[in-house]
C-alpha positions as CSV (number, residue, x, y, z in Angstrom):
1,X,-0.9,102.5,76.8
2,X,-5.0,101.8,76.4
3,X,-6.2,104.5,78.7
4,X,-4.5,107.0,76.6
5,X,-5.7,105.8,73.3
6,X,-9.3,106.5,74.8
7,X,-8.1,110.3,76.1
8,X,-6.8,110.4,72.5
9,X,-10.4,109.6,71.2
10,X,-11.9,111.9,73.5
11,X,-9.8,114.9,72.2
12,X,-10.7,114.2,68.9
13,X,-14.5,113.9,69.8
14,X,-14.0,117.4,71.3
15,X,-12.4,118.5,68.8
16,X,-15.1,118.1,66.2
17,X,-18.2,119.0,68.4
18,X,-16.5,122.3,69.9
19,X,-17.1,125.8,68.7
20,X,-14.6,126.4,65.7
21,X,-11.4,127.5,66.8
22,X,-8.2,129.2,65.6
23,X,-5.9,126.9,63.1
24,X,-3.0,126.6,65.1
25,X,-4.5,125.7,68.2
26,X,-6.1,122.9,66.6
27,X,-2.6,121.5,64.7
28,X,-1.3,122.0,68.1
29,X,-3.7,119.6,69.7
30,X,-3.5,116.9,67.1
31,X,0.5,117.4,67.2
32,X,0.3,116.6,71.4
33,X,-1.9,113.5,70.6
34,X,0.6,112.4,68.5
35,X,3.6,112.9,70.6
36,X,1.6,110.8,73.5
37,X,1.3,108.0,71.4
38,X,4.7,107.9,69.9
39,X,6.3,107.9,73.3
40,X,4.0,105.5,74.5
41,X,5.1,103.2,71.7
42,X,8.9,103.8,72.2
43,X,8.6,102.9,75.9
44,X,7.3,99.7,75.1
45,X,9.3,99.2,72.5
46,X,12.4,99.6,74.8
47,X,10.8,97.5,77.7
48,X,10.5,94.2,75.0
49,X,13.7,94.8,73.5
50,X,15.3,94.7,77.6
51,X,13.9,91.9,78.7
52,X,13.7,89.8,75.1
53,X,16.6,91.0,73.4
54,X,16.8,92.6,69.9
55,X,17.0,89.1,68.3
56,X,14.2,87.6,69.7
57,X,11.8,90.7,68.9
58,X,9.8,88.9,66.1
59,X,9.7,85.9,67.7
60,X,8.0,87.6,70.9
61,X,5.8,89.6,68.6
62,X,4.8,86.6,66.9
63,X,4.5,84.3,69.8
64,X,1.7,87.1,71.5
65,X,0.1,88.3,68.1
66,X,-3.5,87.5,67.8
67,X,-3.2,83.9,65.9
68,X,-0.8,82.7,68.4
69,X,1.0,80.9,65.8
70,X,4.6,80.3,65.6
71,X,7.1,81.7,63.0
72,X,7.7,79.4,59.8
73,X,11.5,79.5,60.5
74,X,11.8,77.6,63.6
75,X,15.8,79.0,64.3
76,X,16.3,81.2,67.5
77,X,18.9,82.6,69.8
78,X,17.1,81.7,72.9
79,X,19.5,79.6,75.0
80,X,17.3,76.5,77.3
81,X,16.4,78.7,80.2
82,X,14.6,81.3,77.6
83,X,13.0,78.8,75.9
84,X,11.8,76.5,78.5
85,X,10.4,79.8,80.4
86,X,8.8,80.9,77.8
87,X,7.6,77.8,76.3
88,X,5.7,77.2,80.2
89,X,2.9,80.2,79.4
90,X,-0.1,78.8,79.9
91,X,-3.5,80.2,79.0
92,X,-5.3,80.7,82.2
93,X,-9.0,81.3,80.0
94,X,-9.8,77.7,78.4
95,X,-12.0,79.0,75.4
96,X,-10.1,80.7,72.8
97,X,-10.9,84.0,71.2
98,X,-9.8,82.8,67.8
99,X,-10.3,80.0,65.7
100,X,-8.2,77.1,67.0
101,X,-7.5,73.6,65.3
102,X,-5.9,71.4,67.3
103,X,-2.3,69.9,66.1
104,X,-0.2,67.1,66.5
105,X,3.3,67.9,66.7
106,X,5.4,65.1,65.2
107,X,9.0,65.2,67.0
108,X,11.6,63.9,65.0
109,X,15.0,62.9,67.5
110,X,17.8,61.9,65.2
111,X,21.8,62.2,64.6
112,X,21.5,63.5,61.1
113,X,19.5,62.7,58.0
114,X,15.8,61.0,58.1
115,X,15.9,58.4,55.8
116,X,12.1,57.3,56.3
117,X,11.4,60.9,54.9
118,X,9.7,60.1,51.8
119,X,7.4,57.5,54.0
120,X,6.7,60.4,55.9
121,X,6.2,62.6,53.0
122,X,3.3,60.2,51.8
123,X,1.6,59.9,55.3
124,X,1.5,63.8,55.6
125,X,0.0,64.5,52.3
126,X,-3.5,66.2,51.9
127,X,-3.5,66.9,55.8
128,X,-1.8,70.1,55.9
129,X,-3.0,72.6,59.0
130,X,-3.4,69.3,61.1
131,X,0.1,68.4,61.9
132,X,3.4,70.7,62.6
133,X,7.1,69.0,62.8
134,X,10.2,69.3,64.3
135,X,13.4,67.7,64.0
136,X,16.4,67.7,66.8
137,X,19.8,66.5,65.3
138,X,23.5,66.8,65.7
139,X,24.0,70.7,65.4
140,X,26.7,69.8,62.8
141,X,24.3,68.7,60.4
142,X,23.0,70.5,57.9
143,X,19.7,69.3,56.6
144,X,18.9,69.6,52.5
145,X,15.5,69.1,51.9
146,X,13.8,70.7,49.2
147,X,11.4,73.8,49.8
148,X,8.5,71.4,48.9
149,X,9.4,69.1,51.4
150,X,7.2,69.1,54.5
151,X,10.7,69.0,56.8
152,X,12.1,72.2,54.9
153,X,13.3,74.3,57.6
154,X,11.6,72.3,60.6
155,X,15.2,71.6,62.3
156,X,15.4,73.5,65.9
157,X,18.4,75.2,67.3
158,X,19.9,71.9,68.7
159,X,22.4,70.3,70.8
160,X,24.6,67.1,71.4
161,X,22.4,64.4,72.9
162,X,24.2,60.9,74.3
163,X,22.4,58.1,74.6
164,X,21.8,57.3,78.4
165,X,22.6,60.9,79.4
166,X,20.6,63.9,80.6
167,X,21.8,65.4,77.2
168,X,18.9,63.0,75.7
169,X,16.2,64.2,77.9
170,X,17.5,67.9,77.4
171,X,16.8,67.2,73.8
172,X,13.1,66.0,74.4
173,X,12.6,69.1,76.6
174,X,13.9,71.2,73.8
175,X,11.4,69.3,71.0
176,X,8.7,70.0,73.2
177,X,9.6,73.2,74.4
178,X,9.5,74.7,70.9
179,X,6.5,72.9,69.7
180,X,4.6,74.3,73.1
181,X,5.4,77.8,71.3
182,X,2.6,77.1,68.9
183,X,-0.6,77.3,70.5
184,X,-2.6,75.2,68.3
185,X,0.1,72.0,68.7
186,X,-2.4,69.9,71.5
187,X,-0.5,66.6,71.0
188,X,3.0,66.1,71.0
189,X,4.5,62.8,69.6
190,X,8.3,61.8,69.6
191,X,9.9,59.9,67.1
192,X,13.0,58.6,65.7
193,X,14.6,58.5,61.9
194,X,13.8,54.6,62.3
195,X,10.3,55.2,63.1
196,X,7.5,54.5,60.4
197,X,3.9,55.1,60.6
198,X,2.0,51.9,60.7
199,X,-1.5,53.2,60.0
200,X,-2.7,56.6,57.6
201,X,-3.1,59.8,58.9
202,X,-6.6,60.2,59.6
203,X,-6.5,57.6,61.8
204,X,-3.6,58.6,63.9
205,X,-5.5,62.0,64.3
206,X,-8.4,60.4,65.4
207,X,-7.1,57.8,67.6
208,X,-4.6,60.5,69.7
209,X,-7.4,63.2,69.5
210,X,-10.0,60.9,70.9
211,X,-8.0,59.4,73.6
212,X,-8.8,60.2,77.1
213,X,-5.1,59.7,78.0
214,X,-1.6,60.4,77.1
215,X,0.6,57.4,76.0
216,X,3.4,57.1,77.9
217,X,4.9,53.5,79.2
218,X,5.4,53.4,83.4
219,X,6.0,50.3,84.7
220,X,7.2,49.6,88.1
221,X,9.5,47.0,87.5
222,X,11.3,45.1,90.4
223,X,14.3,43.9,89.2
224,X,17.8,44.9,88.8
225,X,16.8,47.0,85.2
226,X,13.8,48.8,87.4
227,X,14.1,49.6,91.2
228,X,17.7,48.5,91.1
229,X,18.5,51.3,89.3
230,X,16.8,53.8,91.8
231,X,19.1,55.7,93.9
232,X,18.1,56.3,97.2
233,X,19.5,60.3,97.4
234,X,17.0,61.2,95.2
235,X,14.8,61.1,98.2
236,X,12.5,62.7,99.4
237,X,11.4,64.1,95.9
238,X,11.4,60.6,94.8
239,X,10.6,57.9,96.8
240,X,11.5,53.8,95.4
241,X,7.5,53.4,95.5
242,X,7.4,55.9,93.1
243,X,10.0,54.5,90.8
244,X,9.2,54.0,87.2
245,X,10.8,52.7,84.0
246,X,9.4,52.8,80.2
247,X,10.1,53.4,76.5
248,X,11.7,57.0,75.8
249,X,9.1,57.1,72.8
250,X,6.1,59.0,73.9
251,X,2.8,60.8,72.7
252,X,1.4,63.6,75.5
253,X,-1.1,66.1,75.3
254,X,-0.3,69.8,75.8
255,X,-0.7,69.9,79.8
256,X,2.0,67.2,80.3
257,X,4.3,68.8,77.8
258,X,4.1,71.8,79.8
259,X,4.8,69.6,83.1
260,X,7.8,68.4,81.2
261,X,9.2,71.7,80.5
262,X,8.3,73.3,83.4
263,X,9.9,70.8,85.9
264,X,12.8,72.2,88.1
265,X,11.9,69.6,91.0
266,X,12.6,66.0,89.4
267,X,15.2,67.1,87.0
268,X,18.1,67.8,89.7
269,X,17.7,64.9,91.5
270,X,17.9,62.3,87.8
271,X,20.3,64.3,86.2
272,X,22.8,63.5,89.7
273,X,21.5,60.3,90.5
274,X,20.6,58.4,87.3
275,X,23.6,58.3,85.5
276,X,24.9,55.4,82.6
277,X,25.9,52.1,83.7
278,X,23.5,52.3,86.4
279,X,21.1,53.8,85.4
280,X,19.6,55.3,81.9
281,X,17.7,58.3,82.5
282,X,15.6,58.4,79.2
283,X,13.6,55.2,80.5
284,X,12.8,57.1,83.9
285,X,13.0,60.5,84.4
286,X,9.7,61.0,82.3
287,X,7.9,58.1,83.3
288,X,8.6,58.8,87.3
289,X,7.7,62.6,87.2
290,X,4.6,62.0,85.3
291,X,3.6,58.9,87.5
292,X,4.3,61.3,90.6
293,X,2.1,64.2,89.5
294,X,-0.2,62.7,86.8
295,X,-1.0,59.2,86.5
296,X,-4.4,59.9,86.1
297,X,-3.5,60.9,82.8
298,X,-1.3,58.3,81.7
299,X,-2.4,55.0,79.7
300,X,0.8,53.7,80.6
301,X,2.0,52.3,77.3
302,X,3.4,53.7,74.2
303,X,2.3,54.0,71.2
304,X,5.7,52.5,69.0
305,X,6.2,49.2,68.0
306,X,9.3,47.8,69.2
307,X,10.7,44.2,69.5
308,X,13.0,43.1,72.1
309,X,13.1,39.5,71.4
310,X,16.2,39.2,69.7
311,X,17.7,40.4,73.0
312,X,20.8,43.1,73.7
313,X,20.9,46.6,75.1
314,X,19.1,47.7,72.0
315,X,15.5,46.5,70.3
316,X,15.7,44.7,66.7
317,X,16.1,46.5,63.5
318,X,14.0,45.7,60.7
319,X,15.8,45.8,57.2
320,X,14.4,45.1,53.5
321,X,14.0,41.2,53.9
322,X,11.8,42.0,56.6
323,X,9.3,43.7,55.1
324,X,6.4,41.2,54.3
325,X,2.6,41.3,54.7
326,X,3.1,38.9,57.3
327,X,5.3,41.1,59.2
328,X,3.1,43.9,59.4
329,X,-0.2,41.6,60.3
330,X,2.1,40.2,63.4
331,X,2.2,44.1,64.1
332,X,-1.4,45.3,63.6
333,X,-3.5,42.2,64.2
334,X,-2.3,40.3,67.4
335,X,-2.4,42.9,69.6
336,X,-4.6,43.5,72.6
337,X,-4.9,46.6,74.8
338,X,-6.8,48.9,76.1
339,X,-8.4,52.2,74.7
340,X,-9.9,54.7,76.9
341,X,-10.6,51.6,79.4
342,X,-12.1,49.8,76.6
343,X,-10.3,46.6,75.2
344,X,-8.8,47.1,71.6
345,X,-7.2,45.5,68.8
346,X,-5.7,48.9,67.3
347,X,-2.4,49.2,69.7
348,X,0.3,51.2,67.8
349,X,0.2,53.8,65.7
350,X,4.2,53.6,64.9
351,X,7.2,51.1,64.7
352,X,10.8,51.2,65.0
353,X,13.9,50.5,64.1
354,X,13.9,50.5,60.6
355,X,17.3,50.4,58.6
356,X,17.8,52.6,55.5
357,X,17.4,49.7,53.0
358,X,13.7,48.9,54.1
359,X,12.4,52.7,52.6
360,X,12.0,51.1,48.9
361,X,9.6,47.9,50.1
362,X,8.0,49.9,52.5
363,X,6.9,52.4,49.5
364,X,5.9,49.4,47.4
365,X,4.2,47.7,50.7
366,X,2.5,51.1,52.0
367,X,-0.7,51.8,49.8
368,X,-2.2,48.2,50.5
369,X,-0.9,47.5,54.1
370,X,-0.5,50.7,55.9
371,X,-3.2,52.8,54.0
372,X,-0.5,55.6,53.1
């Protein structure tokens, strides 16, 4: 196409510099030039429609337009195979030919409503252009956020996700893939409807953007709930020494997000041999895969605080009676971890699980305790 355009420019130059010719001959040359351009555009359009479908043409064009920004409306007709393929595109030249402000993609994995939305609204206020939001809910749920909300029309095409099943990891990969379509998204945080921020947006952005590592817990646990869940049929792709366990709530960079979306090696093994009542795949899949191929990029801890001290298969749920300054002091002040290989007391940026009735006291205490 480019060569034909150049030929057209040469032709136009010739027409301007050559001796005067009869009017019909000049008109015919212009007609032939536009005919060539029109045929080329038609061939290109037919090729794109054939490979991407008419319904996805707007998304294809917006994905490859110079600004590389994702459309404001997230709904599309791609299935997971098409979506993951599209999301796996990686620029080979690392310097961008346009001004790129790196953003954090906040990905909410929910069943339905977001009861903590008013608190998150305050968290995001005033920081437009530094974040994007994606919500994966049950397909039957329709959100009713107002047009002024940061959550308005931020739902992605979703499917049912069941606890302990590979469909849960599918939902997480689906969130990552949709977020990867926006080239400005550099960091990706997985959250639930019961999560809250523990710091204001500025601290969260600086903490994540300055980190040399991604935050995903992946430990080698020798007991029945760690190595005991390993199935030898996963070898040779996954050996017992590779097997890891950790929280599903992660923060990862773009490089690791692409590796998760493009994976076809470890997914089949986990789907077949890590099944409920014996193995819970959301605690092992990403943790094991990234430990095998990218251990040097992991901080090996989560940024989301949970309390397992009450026992049971699920962490503690905090209600309105828990929302006191002393409660947050325990989370925010009595911690020690490594940040960029140096000791730090700031270890958690988010926390869960918070019941809906905790929202009102959270909104009251947030300005003083959370800086929101």
